[in-house]
N, C-alpha and C positions, 0 to 999 in steps of 0.2 A: 504493500500500500504506500503510495506517495503522499507525503504530508500535505501537499497542496491539492490532492485529488478529492473528489466527492466522498464524504464520509458517511457511512451507514451507522446508525446508533448501535452501540454494543449490546449484544444479546446475552453475552456471558462475561461477567465481571469477576475476576479471580484475585483474591488476596493471598499472597504467599507467606508461609511461616512454617514452624515446626509444631506438630501436635504434642499434647501432654502438658501437665500442670507446670513442670519445671521450666518450660519455655515461654509461658504466657506473657511475662513482662520483659522479655529480652528484645534487644534492638532488631534482631532478625525477624521478629514477628510483627513489624509495623504494618505489613500488608493485611494480616489478620485483623489488626486493630481498626484499620480503615473500613474493612468489610463489616466488622461488628458494629461500628458506628452507623453505617448505612442501614443495616438491619434494624438497629434500635430506632432510628429516625422514621423508618417505614413500618414499624411494629411487625417485623417479620421474625419467624422462628426458623432456625436451622434444623434440618432433619439429617440423620446419619444415613448415608447411602453406601453400604459396604461393597456393593458391586462396582462402584466407581471409586472406592477408597476416598470418600469425600464427605463433607458436610455441605448441604445445598439448601438454598432458600429461593422460592419463586416470587418474583415481584412483577406483576402484570405480564409483560411480554419479555422479561429478561430474568436471568438467573444470577444469584450470588453464590460463589463457590469458594470453599476453603479445603484444599487438598489435605488429606489426613495421612499421606505418606510423609516421609521426612523431606526436607527442602530439596535435596538433590534428585528426588524422583517426582517432583511436582508435575512433570509433563504427562505422567501416566494418567492421573485423574483428569487433567485438562483434555487430553486426547480422547479419553473414553466418553466424557460428557459432550464434547463438541461433535463427536462422531454420531452419538445417539440422537442428538437433537438437530443434527445437520446444520451446525453453526460454522460459518466460514471463518478463516483466521482473522480477517480484518474486522470482524465483529466480536472479537475477544479482547477485552481490556485487562491487562495484567498490572497489579499494584504490588510494589515491593520496595525493600530498603536499598539504599545506595551509599556505599562508603565514600564515594568521591564527591558527594554533595554536602555542603554545610548542613549542620543539624537543622531539620525543619524545612529546608528548602525543597520546593517541588520542581520536577522537570517532566514534561510531557513530550513524547515522541510517537510518530506514527509507525515506526519500524526501526530495526537496528539489530546490532549484534547483542550477545549476552553481556558484554562488558565485564566479564569475570564473575557474573552471578550464576551460581550453579543451578538454581531453580529455573531461571530463564533459559539456561543452556538445555536443560531437560525438556522444557516446553518446545523449544525450537526443534529439538531432535524428534519429538513425538508428532509435532504438527508438520514437520518437513518444510518449514518456512520460518523466516524471521520477520515476515510482513504482518505483524500484528501490533496494535497500539499498546503503549505502556505508560504508566504513571509511577515515577520514582520519587521516593521520600527520603531525603537526606538524613543519614545518621552520623555523618562526620567520620573522620579517620583519626585514630590515635596511634602513637608509636607502639611498636611491638606486634605481636601476632594478631592478624585481622580476625581470626576465628575466635579469639578470646574477647575481642571487642563486640562482634556481632552477636555472640551468645551471652554477653553480659547484660545486666539489668541497667535501666536508665538511672543516671545520677539525679540528685535533687534538682540541680540546675536545669537538666534536660527535661524533667517532668513539667517544669513551668512553661516550657515551649511546646511540649508534645501535644497537649490537648488542643491547642489552637491549630497546630499543623494538621492533625487528623481531621478537624472540622473543615479546614481549607481544602484538604484532599477530597472530602466528600463533595464540597462545592465544585471542585474541578471535574469530578465525575459527572455531576449534574450538568455542567456547562458543555462537556463533551457530548452528552446524550442529547441535549436540547439544541445546541448551536454548531456542533462539530469540533473537530480537533484543532483546527486552525485558530478558532476563537479562544479555545482554552489555552493554547500555547501562548497566544498574545498576552493573555491576562496573567498566567501563572509562571511562565518561563523567565522570570526576573527574580532578582534577589528580594528578600523581605524588606531590606532598607529602601530599595527602589519603589516598592509598593507603598511603603509608608510615605515617601516623599510625594508620590502621585496623589495619595489620599488627602494630603494637606493642601493640595492645589498649587497653582503657580507661585513662584517666589515673588516677593515684592520687588519693585524696581530697584530699591536701595540694596537689597541682598544680591540681586543679579549684577548690579554695577560693581559691588564690592568684589564679587567673585571674578568678574571680568578684569578688574584692575589687578587682582592677585595673580591671575594667569599670565599677565604681561611681565611681571617682575621676574 
């Protein structure tokens, strides 16, 4: 799918994570957290579907999916569900964590490589294509083993940002569904600081003049 092409609303929205109580609050489970928030806002309940190794909820004409394999085998569930319901790849939206984005930052793309994410790599393998949209939620990168970071719990400071980021991710999914991926990219593929500046409106003439003078020095 080309990011500028006509976009069909997603019929299958997948949050990636690891099943089990020990992983519930880990950074690698941000995808699950976004899907859970979507279900909460839509008053949906997940049902266990062992044949698809998944938890799945039906929302009008779309499905919310949480694979219950471990992260590295996420494609197994996505492949089975999309095949059963005859959902094409460009109508599958994948939501997952990204080490290379600042904590809480969102990034939307219409297609692309796995970028080192094993869950996405598995999905590409099972679907036979990388042409599906994805919403990445930044978890930041720390020095040391990346596996320790992604499987670690959120810090107190991170938790203060997390709730807002999850709600923004839900808004991003809504915008993708209602207006298409290009509109969502335009709104959300910027830093949090840039969005804050835009929300404050244009700078005063004095501020603009001051910045212009500073840039000349």
